[in-house]
PDBQT receptor file of N, H, CA, C and O in Angstrom, charges set to zero:
ATOM      1  N   UNK A   1      75.678  -3.534  -1.907  1.00  0.00    +0.000 N 
ATOM      2  CA  UNK A   1      76.596  -3.287  -0.788  1.00  0.00    +0.000 C 
ATOM      3  C   UNK A   1      75.803  -2.990   0.481  1.00  0.00    +0.000 C 
ATOM      4  O   UNK A   1      74.804  -2.272   0.452  1.00  0.00    +0.000 OA
ATOM      5  N   UNK A   2      76.258  -3.546   1.578  1.00  0.00    +0.000 N 
ATOM      6  H   UNK A   2      77.069  -4.129   1.603  1.00  0.00    +0.000 HD
ATOM      7  CA  UNK A   2      75.552  -3.391   2.844  1.00  0.00    +0.000 C 
ATOM      8  C   UNK A   2      76.005  -2.133   3.575  1.00  0.00    +0.000 C 
ATOM      9  O   UNK A   2      77.200  -1.898   3.757  1.00  0.00    +0.000 OA
ATOM     10  N   UNK A   3      75.032  -1.331   3.990  1.00  0.00    +0.000 N 
ATOM     11  H   UNK A   3      74.061  -1.521   3.842  1.00  0.00    +0.000 HD
ATOM     12  CA  UNK A   3      75.359  -0.095   4.708  1.00  0.00    +0.000 C 
ATOM     13  C   UNK A   3      74.802  -0.163   6.125  1.00  0.00    +0.000 C 
ATOM     14  O   UNK A   3      73.637  -0.505   6.324  1.00  0.00    +0.000 OA
ATOM     15  N   UNK A   4      75.630   0.160   7.098  1.00  0.00    +0.000 N 
ATOM     16  H   UNK A   4      76.577   0.438   6.936  1.00  0.00    +0.000 HD
ATOM     17  CA  UNK A   4      75.171   0.160   8.488  1.00  0.00    +0.000 C 
ATOM     18  C   UNK A   4      74.574   1.514   8.826  1.00  0.00    +0.000 C 
ATOM     19  O   UNK A   4      74.801   2.499   8.123  1.00  0.00    +0.000 OA
ATOM     20  N   UNK A   5      73.811   1.553   9.906  1.00  0.00    +0.000 N 
ATOM     21  H   UNK A   5      73.627   0.753  10.477  1.00  0.00    +0.000 HD
ATOM     22  CA  UNK A   5      73.191   2.806  10.338  1.00  0.00    +0.000 C 
ATOM     23  C   UNK A   5      74.268   3.791  10.794  1.00  0.00    +0.000 C 
ATOM     24  O   UNK A   5      74.195   4.986  10.508  1.00  0.00    +0.000 OA
ATOM     25  N   UNK A   6      75.253   3.278  11.498  1.00  0.00    +0.000 N 
ATOM     26  H   UNK A   6      75.313   2.307  11.730  1.00  0.00    +0.000 HD
ATOM     27  CA  UNK A   6      76.339   4.126  11.979  1.00  0.00    +0.000 C 
ATOM     28  C   UNK A   6      77.478   4.131  10.972  1.00  0.00    +0.000 C 
ATOM     29  O   UNK A   6      77.782   3.107  10.360  1.00  0.00    +0.000 OA
ATOM     30  N   UNK A   7      78.106   5.289  10.802  1.00  0.00    +0.000 N 
ATOM     31  H   UNK A   7      77.859   6.121  11.299  1.00  0.00    +0.000 HD
ATOM     32  CA  UNK A   7      79.287   5.317   9.938  1.00  0.00    +0.000 C 
ATOM     33  C   UNK A   7      80.495   4.871  10.746  1.00  0.00    +0.000 C 
ATOM     34  O   UNK A   7      80.384   4.642  11.950  1.00  0.00    +0.000 OA
ATOM     35  N   UNK A   8      81.632   4.746  10.107  1.00  0.00    +0.000 N 
ATOM     36  H   UNK A   8      81.723   4.931   9.129  1.00  0.00    +0.000 HD
ATOM     37  CA  UNK A   8      82.812   4.182  10.771  1.00  0.00    +0.000 C 
ATOM     38  C   UNK A   8      83.262   5.028  11.959  1.00  0.00    +0.000 C 
ATOM     39  O   UNK A   8      83.684   4.488  12.982  1.00  0.00    +0.000 OA
ATOM     40  N   UNK A   9      83.173   6.355  11.826  1.00  0.00    +0.000 N 
ATOM     41  H   UNK A   9      82.830   6.793  10.995  1.00  0.00    +0.000 HD
ATOM     42  CA  UNK A   9      83.604   7.230  12.922  1.00  0.00    +0.000 C 
ATOM     43  C   UNK A   9      82.707   7.072  14.143  1.00  0.00    +0.000 C 
ATOM     44  O   UNK A   9      83.191   7.006  15.273  1.00  0.00    +0.000 OA
ATOM     45  N   UNK A  10      81.387   7.009  13.910  1.00  0.00    +0.000 N 
ATOM     46  H   UNK A  10      80.993   7.062  12.993  1.00  0.00    +0.000 HD
ATOM     47  CA  UNK A  10      80.454   6.845  15.023  1.00  0.00    +0.000 C 
ATOM     48  C   UNK A  10      80.628   5.483  15.670  1.00  0.00    +0.000 C 
ATOM     49  O   UNK A  10      80.545   5.357  16.892  1.00  0.00    +0.000 OA
ATOM     50  N   UNK A  11      80.870   4.462  14.855  1.00  0.00    +0.000 N 
ATOM     51  H   UNK A  11      80.938   4.565  13.862  1.00  0.00    +0.000 HD
ATOM     52  CA  UNK A  11      81.059   3.110  15.375  1.00  0.00    +0.000 C 
ATOM     53  C   UNK A  11      82.317   3.046  16.224  1.00  0.00    +0.000 C 
ATOM     54  O   UNK A  11      82.325   2.437  17.294  1.00  0.00    +0.000 OA
ATOM     55  N   UNK A  12      83.384   3.681  15.739  1.00  0.00    +0.000 N 
ATOM     56  H   UNK A  12      83.377   4.176  14.870  1.00  0.00    +0.000 HD
ATOM     57  CA  UNK A  12      84.648   3.685  16.480  1.00  0.00    +0.000 C 
ATOM     58  C   UNK A  12      84.486   4.396  17.813  1.00  0.00    +0.000 C 
ATOM     59  O   UNK A  12      85.018   3.949  18.829  1.00  0.00    +0.000 OA
ATOM     60  N   UNK A  13      83.760   5.492  17.810  1.00  0.00    +0.000 N 
ATOM     61  H   UNK A  13      83.328   5.855  16.985  1.00  0.00    +0.000 HD
ATOM     62  CA  UNK A  13      83.513   6.226  19.044  1.00  0.00    +0.000 C 
ATOM     63  C   UNK A  13      82.713   5.407  20.032  1.00  0.00    +0.000 C 
ATOM     64  O   UNK A  13      82.981   5.429  21.234  1.00  0.00    +0.000 OA
ATOM     65  N   UNK A  14      81.712   4.672  19.515  1.00  0.00    +0.000 N 
ATOM     66  H   UNK A  14      81.494   4.654  18.540  1.00  0.00    +0.000 HD
ATOM     67  CA  UNK A  14      80.876   3.836  20.372  1.00  0.00    +0.000 C 
ATOM     68  C   UNK A  14      81.696   2.713  20.994  1.00  0.00    +0.000 C 
ATOM     69  O   UNK A  14      81.549   2.410  22.178  1.00  0.00    +0.000 OA
ATOM     70  N   UNK A  15      82.563   2.094  20.185  1.00  0.00    +0.000 N 
ATOM     71  H   UNK A  15      82.682   2.341  19.223  1.00  0.00    +0.000 HD
ATOM     72  CA  UNK A  15      83.420   1.019  20.680  1.00  0.00    +0.000 C 
ATOM     73  C   UNK A  15      84.361   1.546  21.763  1.00  0.00    +0.000 C 
ATOM     74  O   UNK A  15      84.590   0.880  22.773  1.00  0.00    +0.000 OA
ATOM     75  N   UNK A  16      84.901   2.739  21.548  1.00  0.00    +0.000 N 
ATOM     76  H   UNK A  16      84.715   3.280  20.729  1.00  0.00    +0.000 HD
ATOM     77  CA  UNK A  16      85.807   3.325  22.542  1.00  0.00    +0.000 C 
ATOM     78  C   UNK A  16      85.076   3.577  23.856  1.00  0.00    +0.000 C 
ATOM     79  O   UNK A  16      85.625   3.347  24.933  1.00  0.00    +0.000 OA
ATOM     80  N   UNK A  17      83.834   4.052  23.760  1.00  0.00    +0.000 N 
ATOM     81  H   UNK A  17      83.388   4.239  22.884  1.00  0.00    +0.000 HD
ATOM     82  CA  UNK A  17      83.045   4.293  24.975  1.00  0.00    +0.000 C 
ATOM     83  C   UNK A  17      82.794   2.980  25.708  1.00  0.00    +0.000 C 
ATOM     84  O   UNK A  17      82.898   2.919  26.933  1.00  0.00    +0.000 OA
ATOM     85  N   UNK A  18      82.466   1.938  24.963  1.00  0.00    +0.000 N 
ATOM     86  H   UNK A  18      82.381   1.988  23.968  1.00  0.00    +0.000 HD
ATOM     87  CA  UNK A  18      82.212   0.630  25.576  1.00  0.00    +0.000 C 
ATOM     88  C   UNK A  18      83.476   0.097  26.238  1.00  0.00    +0.000 C 
ATOM     89  O   UNK A  18      83.417  -0.473  27.327  1.00  0.00    +0.000 OA
ATOM     90  N   UNK A  19      84.629   0.284  25.573  1.00  0.00    +0.000 N 
ATOM     91  H   UNK A  19      84.676   0.747  24.688  1.00  0.00    +0.000 HD
ATOM     92  CA  UNK A  19      85.894  -0.176  26.140  1.00  0.00    +0.000 C 
ATOM     93  C   UNK A  19      86.204   0.565  27.430  1.00  0.00    +0.000 C 
ATOM     94  O   UNK A  19      86.684  -0.030  28.395  1.00  0.00    +0.000 OA
ATOM     95  N   UNK A  20      85.924   1.883  27.447  1.00  0.00    +0.000 N 
ATOM     96  H   UNK A  20      85.534   2.366  26.663  1.00  0.00    +0.000 HD
ATOM     97  CA  UNK A  20      86.162   2.669  28.662  1.00  0.00    +0.000 C 
ATOM     98  C   UNK A  20      85.323   2.137  29.819  1.00  0.00    +0.000 C 
ATOM     99  O   UNK A  20      85.808   2.021  30.945  1.00  0.00    +0.000 OA
ATOM    100  N   UNK A  21      84.046   1.812  29.533  1.00  0.00    +0.000 N 
ATOM    101  H   UNK A  21      83.652   1.907  28.618  1.00  0.00    +0.000 HD
ATOM    102  CA  UNK A  21      83.149   1.291  30.572  1.00  0.00    +0.000 C 
ATOM    103  C   UNK A  21      83.639  -0.054  31.079  1.00  0.00    +0.000 C 
ATOM    104  O   UNK A  21      83.664  -0.304  32.284  1.00  0.00    +0.000 OA
ATOM    105  N   UNK A  22      84.034  -0.929  30.136  1.00  0.00    +0.000 N 
ATOM    106  H   UNK A  22      84.014  -0.726  29.157  1.00  0.00    +0.000 HD
ATOM    107  CA  UNK A  22      84.483  -2.267  30.505  1.00  0.00    +0.000 C 
ATOM    108  C   UNK A  22      85.780  -2.217  31.311  1.00  0.00    +0.000 C 
ATOM    109  O   UNK A  22      85.909  -2.890  32.333  1.00  0.00    +0.000 OA
ATOM    110  N   UNK A  23      86.740  -1.414  30.844  1.00  0.00    +0.000 N 
ATOM    111  H   UNK A  23      86.635  -0.868  30.013  1.00  0.00    +0.000 HD
ATOM    112  CA  UNK A  23      88.045  -1.357  31.498  1.00  0.00    +0.000 C 
ATOM    113  C   UNK A  23      87.977  -0.669  32.856  1.00  0.00    +0.000 C 
ATOM    114  O   UNK A  23      88.804  -0.933  33.729  1.00  0.00    +0.000 OA
ATOM    115  N   UNK A  24      86.985   0.220  33.038  1.00  0.00    +0.000 N 
ATOM    116  H   UNK A  24      86.313   0.433  32.329  1.00  0.00    +0.000 HD
ATOM    117  CA  UNK A  24      86.887   0.945  34.302  1.00  0.00    +0.000 C 
ATOM    118  C   UNK A  24      86.134   0.140  35.360  1.00  0.00    +0.000 C 
ATOM    119  O   UNK A  24      86.007   0.571  36.506  1.00  0.00    +0.000 OA
ATOM    120  N   UNK A  25      85.644  -1.017  34.970  1.00  0.00    +0.000 N 
ATOM    121  H   UNK A  25      85.747  -1.367  34.039  1.00  0.00    +0.000 HD
ATOM    122  CA  UNK A  25      84.892  -1.851  35.917  1.00  0.00    +0.000 C 
ATOM    123  C   UNK A  25      85.583  -3.190  36.110  1.00  0.00    +0.000 C 
ATOM    124  O   UNK A  25      86.668  -3.428  35.580  1.00  0.00    +0.000 OA
ATOM    125  N   UNK A  26      84.946  -4.048  36.867  1.00  0.00    +0.000 N 
ATOM    126  H   UNK A  26      84.064  -3.855  37.298  1.00  0.00    +0.000 HD
ATOM    127  CA  UNK A  26      85.484  -5.385  37.105  1.00  0.00    +0.000 C 
ATOM    128  C   UNK A  26      85.054  -6.347  36.006  1.00  0.00    +0.000 C 
ATOM    129  O   UNK A  26      85.398  -7.529  36.036  1.00  0.00    +0.000 OA
ATOM    130  N   UNK A  27      84.291  -5.827  35.024  1.00  0.00    +0.000 N 
ATOM    131  H   UNK A  27      84.012  -4.867  35.000  1.00  0.00    +0.000 HD
ATOM    132  CA  UNK A  27      83.701  -6.680  33.996  1.00  0.00    +0.000 C 
ATOM    133  C   UNK A  27      84.763  -7.440  33.216  1.00  0.00    +0.000 C 
ATOM    134  O   UNK A  27      84.596  -8.625  32.926  1.00  0.00    +0.000 OA
ATOM    135  N   UNK A  28      85.863  -6.756  32.872  1.00  0.00    +0.000 N 
ATOM    136  H   UNK A  28      85.998  -5.793  33.108  1.00  0.00    +0.000 HD
ATOM    137  CA  UNK A  28      86.914  -7.388  32.078  1.00  0.00    +0.000 C 
ATOM    138  C   UNK A  28      87.524  -8.575  32.831  1.00  0.00    +0.000 C 
ATOM    139  O   UNK A  28      87.780  -9.628  32.246  1.00  0.00    +0.000 OA
ATOM    140  N   UNK A  29      87.752  -8.392  34.127  1.00  0.00    +0.000 N 
ATOM    141  H   UNK A  29      87.544  -7.537  34.602  1.00  0.00    +0.000 HD
ATOM    142  CA  UNK A  29      88.320  -9.471  34.930  1.00  0.00    +0.000 C 
ATOM    143  C   UNK A  29      87.342 -10.628  35.065  1.00  0.00    +0.000 C 
ATOM    144  O   UNK A  29      87.746 -11.789  35.126  1.00  0.00    +0.000 OA
ATOM    145  N   UNK A  30      86.041 -10.302  35.112  1.00  0.00    +0.000 N 
ATOM    146  H   UNK A  30      85.713  -9.358  35.062  1.00  0.00    +0.000 HD
ATOM    147  CA  UNK A  30      85.014 -11.338  35.177  1.00  0.00    +0.000 C 
ATOM    148  C   UNK A  30      85.026 -12.182  33.909  1.00  0.00    +0.000 C 
ATOM    149  O   UNK A  30      84.986 -13.411  33.967  1.00  0.00    +0.000 OA
ATOM    150  N   UNK A  31      85.083 -11.507  32.761  1.00  0.00    +0.000 N 
ATOM    151  H   UNK A  31      85.116 -10.508  32.714  1.00  0.00    +0.000 HD
ATOM    152  CA  UNK A  31      85.125 -12.218  31.475  1.00  0.00    +0.000 C 
ATOM    153  C   UNK A  31      86.366 -13.096  31.400  1.00  0.00    +0.000 C 
ATOM    154  O   UNK A  31      86.292 -14.244  30.961  1.00  0.00    +0.000 OA
ATOM    155  N   UNK A  32      87.514 -12.556  31.831  1.00  0.00    +0.000 N 
ATOM    156  H   UNK A  32      87.574 -11.624  32.188  1.00  0.00    +0.000 HD
ATOM    157  CA  UNK A  32      88.760 -13.318  31.814  1.00  0.00    +0.000 C 
ATOM    158  C   UNK A  32      88.636 -14.569  32.676  1.00  0.00    +0.000 C 
ATOM    159  O   UNK A  32      89.071 -15.650  32.280  1.00  0.00    +0.000 OA
ATOM    160  N   UNK A  33      88.042 -14.415  33.853  1.00  0.00    +0.000 N 
ATOM    161  H   UNK A  33      87.688 -13.536  34.174  1.00  0.00    +0.000 HD
ATOM    162  CA  UNK A  33      87.881 -15.559  34.760  1.00  0.00    +0.000 C 
ATOM    163  C   UNK A  33      86.974 -16.623  34.144  1.00  0.00    +0.000 C 
ATOM    164  O   UNK A  33      87.241 -17.819  34.252  1.00  0.00    +0.000 OA
ATOM    165  N   UNK A  34      85.892 -16.169  33.493  1.00  0.00    +0.000 N 
ATOM    166  H   UNK A  34      85.675 -15.197  33.405  1.00  0.00    +0.000 HD
ATOM    167  CA  UNK A  34      84.959 -17.112  32.868  1.00  0.00    +0.000 C 
ATOM    168  C   UNK A  34      85.640 -17.866  31.731  1.00  0.00    +0.000 C 
ATOM    169  O   UNK A  34      85.516 -19.086  31.622  1.00  0.00    +0.000 OA
ATOM    170  N   UNK A  35      86.360 -17.129  30.887  1.00  0.00    +0.000 N 
ATOM    171  H   UNK A  35      86.461 -16.138  30.976  1.00  0.00    +0.000 HD
ATOM    172  CA  UNK A  35      87.052 -17.764  29.753  1.00  0.00    +0.000 C 
ATOM    173  C   UNK A  35      88.105 -18.749  30.251  1.00  0.00    +0.000 C 
ATOM    174  O   UNK A  35      88.237 -19.850  29.717  1.00  0.00    +0.000 OA
ATOM    175  N   UNK A  36      88.849 -18.349  31.272  1.00  0.00    +0.000 N 
ATOM    176  H   UNK A  36      88.743 -17.454  31.706  1.00  0.00    +0.000 HD
ATOM    177  CA  UNK A  36      89.887 -19.219  31.826  1.00  0.00    +0.000 C 
ATOM    178  C   UNK A  36      89.262 -20.491  32.395  1.00  0.00    +0.000 C 
ATOM    179  O   UNK A  36      89.778 -21.590  32.190  1.00  0.00    +0.000 OA
ATOM    180  N   UNK A  37      88.150 -20.334  33.109  1.00  0.00    +0.000 N 
ATOM    181  H   UNK A  37      87.731 -19.441  33.275  1.00  0.00    +0.000 HD
ATOM    182  CA  UNK A  37      87.457 -21.484  33.691  1.00  0.00    +0.000 C 
ATOM    183  C   UNK A  37      86.939 -22.416  32.600  1.00  0.00    +0.000 C 
ATOM    184  O   UNK A  37      87.091 -23.634  32.696  1.00  0.00    +0.000 OA
ATOM    185  N   UNK A  38      86.330 -21.847  31.570  1.00  0.00    +0.000 N 
ATOM    186  H   UNK A  38      86.207 -20.857  31.492  1.00  0.00    +0.000 HD
ATOM    187  CA  UNK A  38      85.805 -22.662  30.475  1.00  0.00    +0.000 C 
ATOM    188  C   UNK A  38      86.932 -23.378  29.747  1.00  0.00    +0.000 C 
ATOM    189  O   UNK A  38      86.796 -24.541  29.367  1.00  0.00    +0.000 OA
ATOM    190  N   UNK A  39      88.037 -22.684  29.556  1.00  0.00    +0.000 N 
ATOM    191  H   UNK A  39      88.147 -21.739  29.864  1.00  0.00    +0.000 HD
ATOM    192  CA  UNK A  39      89.181 -23.281  28.863  1.00  0.00    +0.000 C 
ATOM    193  C   UNK A  39      89.710 -24.479  29.655  1.00  0.00    +0.000 C 
ATOM    194  O   UNK A  39      89.974 -25.539  29.087  1.00  0.00    +0.000 OA
ATOM    195  N   UNK A  40      89.861 -24.302  30.956  1.00  0.00    +0.000 N 
ATOM    196  H   UNK A  40      89.646 -23.440  31.417  1.00  0.00    +0.000 HD
ATOM    197  CA  UNK A  40      90.352 -25.387  31.800  1.00  0.00    +0.000 C 
ATOM    198  C   UNK A  40      89.360 -26.543  31.817  1.00  0.00    +0.000 C 
ATOM    199  O   UNK A  40      89.752 -27.709  31.870  1.00  0.00    +0.000 OA
ATOM    200  N   UNK A  41      88.064 -26.208  31.772  1.00  0.00    +0.000 N 
ATOM    201  H   UNK A  41      87.746 -25.261  31.730  1.00  0.00    +0.000 HD
ATOM    202  CA  UNK A  41      87.023 -27.234  31.784  1.00  0.00    +0.000 C 
ATOM    203  C   UNK A  41      87.090 -28.087  30.516  1.00  0.00    +0.000 C 
ATOM    204  O   UNK A  41      86.993 -29.313  30.572  1.00  0.00    +0.000 OA
ATOM    205  N   UNK A  42      87.258 -27.410  29.362  1.00  0.00    +0.000 N 
ATOM    206  H   UNK A  42      87.336 -26.414  29.316  1.00  0.00    +0.000 HD
ATOM    207  CA  UNK A  42      87.269 -28.142  28.097  1.00  0.00    +0.000 C 
ATOM    208  C   UNK A  42      88.554 -28.944  27.918  1.00  0.00    +0.000 C 
ATOM    209  O   UNK A  42      88.562 -29.965  27.231  1.00  0.00    +0.000 OA
ATOM    210  N   UNK A  43      89.640 -28.481  28.538  1.00  0.00    +0.000 N 
ATOM    211  H   UNK A  43      89.633 -27.651  29.096  1.00  0.00    +0.000 HD
ATOM    212  CA  UNK A  43      90.907 -29.201  28.417  1.00  0.00    +0.000 C 
ATOM    213  C   UNK A  43      90.821 -30.539  29.136  1.00  0.00    +0.000 C 
ATOM    214  O   UNK A  43      91.351 -31.550  28.676  1.00  0.00    +0.000 OA
ATOM    215  N   UNK A  44      90.137 -30.518  30.284  1.00  0.00    +0.000 N 
ATOM    216  H   UNK A  44      89.707 -29.696  30.658  1.00  0.00    +0.000 HD
ATOM    217  CA  UNK A  44      90.020 -31.751  31.062  1.00  0.00    +0.000 C 
ATOM    218  C   UNK A  44      89.127 -32.751  30.343  1.00  0.00    +0.000 C 
ATOM    219  O   UNK A  44      88.907 -33.854  30.844  1.00  0.00    +0.000 OA
TER     220      UNK A  44
């Protein structure tokens, strides 16, 4: 069985911190714009 260095509680806390950083910045909107652009590009 594979064991990670972080346990589930620590991992969840880390993910929450990352989400707070992403949501509090323009990063999320940047990612959305990139994905939307790529999607439109591949559709054409």
